C-alpha positions in Angstrom: 3.9 -21.2 19.2 6.3 -24.2 18.4 7.1 -26.5 21.3 11.1 -26.5 22.1 12.8 -29.7 21.5 14.3 -31.9 24.1 17.5 -32.3 22.4 19.6 -29.7 20.3 21.8 -31.9 18.2 25.1 -29.8 17.3 26.8 -30.5 13.9 29.9 -29.0 13.0 30.6 -29.5 9.1 33.9 -29.2 7.0 33.7 -31.0 3.6 31.7 -33.7 4.6 29.1 -34.1 1.7 30.1 -37.8 1.2 28.9 -39.1 4.5 26.5 -36.2 5.5 23.3 -37.4 4.2 23.9 -40.8 5.8 24.5 -39.2 9.0 21.4 -36.6 9.3 19.3 -39.8 8.2 20.7 -41.6 11.1 19.4 -38.8 13.3 16.1 -38.8 11.6 15.8 -42.5 12.5 16.0 -41.9 16.2 13.2 -43.1 18.4 13.6 -40.0 20.5 11.9 -37.4 17.6 11.8 -34.4 19.6 15.2 -32.7 18.7 16.4 -30.0 16.5 19.4 -30.2 14.2 21.7 -27.0 14.4 24.1 -27.8 11.1 26.7 -25.3 10.9 29.1 -25.4 7.7 33.0 -24.3 8.2 33.7 -22.7 5.0 33.0 -26.0 3.1 34.3 -26.1 -0.7 31.9 -29.1 -1.5 28.4 -29.4 -1.8 27.8 -29.8 1.8 25.6 -27.0 2.3 23.4 -27.5 -0.6 22.8 -31.2 0.6 22.0 -29.9 4.5 19.6 -27.2 3.0 17.8 -29.8 0.8 17.2 -32.1 3.7 16.2 -28.9 5.9 13.4 -28.2 3.3 12.3 -31.8 4.0 12.5 -31.6 7.6 11.7 -28.3 9.7 13.6 -29.7 12.5 16.9 -29.1 10.6 18.4 -25.7 10.5 21.5 -24.6 8.2 24.1 -22.0 9.1 27.1 -21.4 6.8 30.3 -19.6 8.2 31.9 -17.6 5.3 35.4 -19.1 6.2 37.3 -22.1 7.6 37.4 -21.4 11.4 37.7 -24.8 13.0 35.2 -26.9 14.7 35.0 -25.4 17.9 34.0 -22.1 16.2 31.4 -23.8 14.4 29.9 -25.4 17.6 29.9 -22.2 19.5 27.9 -20.8 16.7 25.4 -23.5 17.1 25.4 -23.1 20.9 24.0 -19.6 20.2 21.0 -21.0 18.7 20.2 -24.1 21.1 16.2 -24.3 22.0 16.3 -27.8 23.7 16.8 -28.9 27.2 20.0 -31.0 26.2 22.9 -30.5 23.7 24.1 -33.7 21.7 27.3 -33.3 19.8 27.3 -35.3 16.6 29.9 -35.0 13.8 28.8 -34.9 10.2 30.7 -38.0 8.9 29.5 -40.2 11.8 26.2 -42.1 12.5 24.0 -43.0 15.4 21.8 -46.1 16.5 18.1 -45.2 16.5 18.0 -45.5 20.4 20.8 -43.5 21.0 19.3 -40.2 22.1 16.3 -42.0 23.9 18.8 -44.2 25.9 21.2 -40.7 27.2 17.8 -39.1 27.6 16.5 -41.7 29.8 19.7 -42.2 31.7 19.9 -38.6 32.3 16.4 -38.6 34.1 17.1 -41.8 36.1 20.9 -40.9 37.2 20.1 -37.0 37.8 23.2 -36.6 35.6 23.8 -33.2 33.7 26.7 -34.8 31.4 26.4 -37.9 29.9 28.4 -40.2 27.0 27.8 -43.1 25.5 30.5 -45.6 24.4 31.9 -45.3 20.4 31.6 -48.1 18.1 34.7 -47.3 15.9 34.2 -48.5 12.1 35.4 -47.7 8.4 34.8 -49.4 5.2 37.6 -51.9 5.7 36.0 -52.8 9.3 32.3 -52.1 8.6 31.2 -54.3 11.7 33.5 -51.7 13.8 34.9 -52.3 17.5 33.9 -50.7 20.6 36.3 -48.0 21.7 36.0 -48.8 25.3 36.4 -52.8 26.1 33.3 -53.9 28.1 36.1 -55.1 30.6 36.9 -51.7 31.2 33.4 -50.2 31.6 31.0 -53.5 32.1 28.0 -51.1 33.6 26.8 -47.4 33.5 29.3 -45.5 36.0 30.0 -42.0 37.3 33.8 -40.6 36.0 35.4 -37.6 37.6 37.8 -34.9 36.5 41.0 -36.9 37.7 40.2 -40.0 35.8 38.9 -38.1 32.6 42.3 -36.2 32.6 44.2 -39.2 33.0 42.7 -40.8 30.1 43.9 -38.2 27.9 47.5 -39.1 27.9 50.3 -41.3 26.3 50.5 -44.8 28.0 47.0 -44.6 29.9 45.5 -47.6 30.9 42.1 -46.1 30.0 41.2 -45.5 26.4 40.9 -41.5 25.7 37.5 -40.1 27.1 38.2 -37.1 25.3 37.0 -39.2 22.1 33.3 -39.6 23.4 30.7 -37.3 22.1 29.0 -35.3 25.1 25.3 -35.2 25.9 25.2 -32.1 28.2 22.3 -30.2 29.9 21.8 -26.8 28.0 21.0 -25.3 31.6 24.5 -26.3 32.7 26.3 -24.7 29.7 24.1 -21.6 30.3 24.7 -21.5 34.0 28.7 -22.1 33.5 29.0 -19.8 30.5 31.7 -22.1 29.2 32.2 -22.5 25.3 34.5 -24.4 23.1 37.9 -23.1 23.1 38.5 -21.8 19.2 42.1 -21.8 19.5 42.0 -25.8 19.2 41.6 -27.4 16.0 41.6 -30.8 17.8 40.8 -31.8 21.1 38.0 -29.3 21.7 35.5 -31.8 23.3 38.1 -33.1 25.9 38.6 -29.3 26.7 35.1 -28.3 27.2 34.5 -31.4 29.3 37.4 -30.9 31.4 36.2 -27.6 32.3 32.8 -28.4 33.0 34.0 -31.4 35.1 36.3 -29.2 36.8 33.3 -27.3 38.1 32.4 -30.4 40.5 30.1 -32.2 37.7 30.6 -35.8 36.8 30.3 -37.7 33.6 28.1 -40.3 33.5 29.4 -43.1 31.1 26.9 -45.3 29.2 28.9 -48.4 27.9 26.6 -49.3 25.3 28.2 -48.1 21.8 25.6 -46.3 20.3 27.4 -43.8 18.7 29.0 -45.2 15.4 32.5 -43.1 14.9 33.8 -43.4 11.3 37.2 -43.4 10.5 38.7 -42.5 7.1 41.5 -41.1 5.3 39.7 -37.3 5.9 39.7 -38.1 9.5 41.3 -35.3 11.6 41.2 -36.7 15.3 43.9 -39.2 14.4 46.5 -37.2 13.0 48.4 -34.4 15.2 50.7 -31.8 13.8 53.3 -29.9 16.1 51.2 -26.5 15.8 48.0 -28.5 17.3 50.4 -30.0 20.3 51.4 -26.8 20.9 47.9 -25.4 21.1 46.9 -28.3 23.5 49.7 -27.6 25.9 48.8 -23.7 25.9 44.8 -24.7 26.2 46.1 -27.3 28.9 48.2 -24.5 30.6 45.1 -22.0 30.6 42.8 -24.5 32.3 45.4 -25.3 35.1 45.8 -21.4 35.4 42.3 -20.7 35.6 40.9 -23.5 37.4 40.8 -23.8 41.6 41.9 -27.5 42.0 42.3 -29.2 45.5 42.2 -32.6 44.7 45.8 -34.0 44.8 44.3 -36.8 42.3 43.5 -34.2 39.8 46.8 -32.2 40.1 48.8 -35.3 39.4 46.6 -36.6 36.4 47.0 -32.9 34.8 51.0 -33.1 35.6 51.3 -36.7 33.8 48.9 -35.2 31.0 51.4 -32.5 30.3 54.3 -34.3 30.1 52.6 -36.5 27.7 52.1 -33.4 25.6 55.4 -32.6 25.5 56.7 -36.2 24.7 54.5 -35.9 21.9 55.6 -32.6 20.8 59.5 -34.0 20.9 58.3 -37.2 18.6 56.7 -35.0 16.4 60.1 -33.1 16.2 62.3 -36.4 15.7 60.3 -37.7 13.0 60.4 -34.0 11.3 64.1 -34.6 11.9 64.0 -38.3 10.2 62.2 -36.8 7.4 64.7 -34.4 6.8 67.4 -36.8 6.8 68.9 -35.2 10.1 69.5 -39.0 11.1 72.2 -38.2 13.9 70.1 -35.4 15.4 67.1 -37.4 15.6 69.1 -40.4 17.2 70.6 -38.1 19.7 67.0 -36.4 20.6 65.6 -39.7 21.2 68.4 -41.4 22.8 67.7 -38.5 25.4 64.2 -39.1 25.6 63.1 -42.7 26.3 59.4 -42.0 27.2 59.2 -41.8 23.0 60.9 -45.0 22.3 57.2 -46.8 22.4 56.2 -44.2 19.8 59.2 -44.4 17.6 58.7 -48.3 17.5 54.9 -48.3 17.1 55.0 -48.2 13.3 57.4 -51.5 13.0 54.9 -53.3 15.6 51.6 -52.1 13.7 53.5 -53.6 10.6 54.4 -56.6 12.0 51.1 -57.2 13.4 49.8 -56.9 10.1 52.1 -59.5 8.8 50.9 -61.8 11.7 47.4 -61.5 10.5 48.0 -61.8 7.0 50.1 -65.0 8.1 47.3 -66.5 10.0 44.8 -65.5 7.2 47.0 -67.6 4.6 47.3 -70.5 7.0 43.8 -70.6 7.3 42.9 -70.3 3.8 45.3 -73.2 3.1 43.9 -75.3 5.8 40.6 -74.9 3.9 41.8 -75.7 0.6 43.5 -78.7 2.2 40.7 -79.7 3.8 38.4 -79.8 0.8 40.7 -82.1 -1.0 42.1 -79.3 -3.7 
């Protein structure tokens, strides 16, 4: 009889062959070796499945499942959750990496704190920024702490003082998932981790946050988490409304946070509409809509501010280079 693993790692994949081997190799380097990988391919058109199967032949801890069509990451993760045999479930994307002590650290924190939902900080990196930067600044979260529903929801909106905690990759008790019966909302193509975490926290659970950035979150041109279409925003609003209608909340802070989040989603939808008007050359209509909605002005000026920041950084770089040249006597 095989011994059940401590951690079931759930990996949804869609055309992720480019980074897949590196992701799985980082899992294989974990100091906590008692894990299984439940890899679910979401109708990829590249060599992802062949790569995963080749790695599975080398490592019996890897199990490969393939959906015959693209159904989205939530459906892929739900498929994997049906095969979980570990005591813990860790979500891991196929284009990301983990530091070697990540699973062991979360597992030990869960034991010491008695937590059933945990997440560590993210280290955002890319080809252009390989050293990366933490998602949450250490000044915001200098030590491990508990996070409840109101704070979690309030981070998931425009202009929040806290970076969006919905991006964190959860480490959840499999027993909690079984007893709650909760699964990912398959209507969502984005924001599905936030939705599941919020529904778990609404049951009275709390998230134990670990400030160490042990999860390496890769940003690249194919990343979907940084681009929202109008249809995706509408799906988020509908999911939000289902959550509010189906959850008994008595805490005023939670209700206020949820109301702020809905207004934020509506602003994002309006911003998307104004951008569509501008692209279509409907400048007068776009101007009228934006004048009537001052809450989206910071969004409209963001590209200009980002460009200005790049110019400033470039200027500082040129000055530094010039200074080096002058100092060298060239």
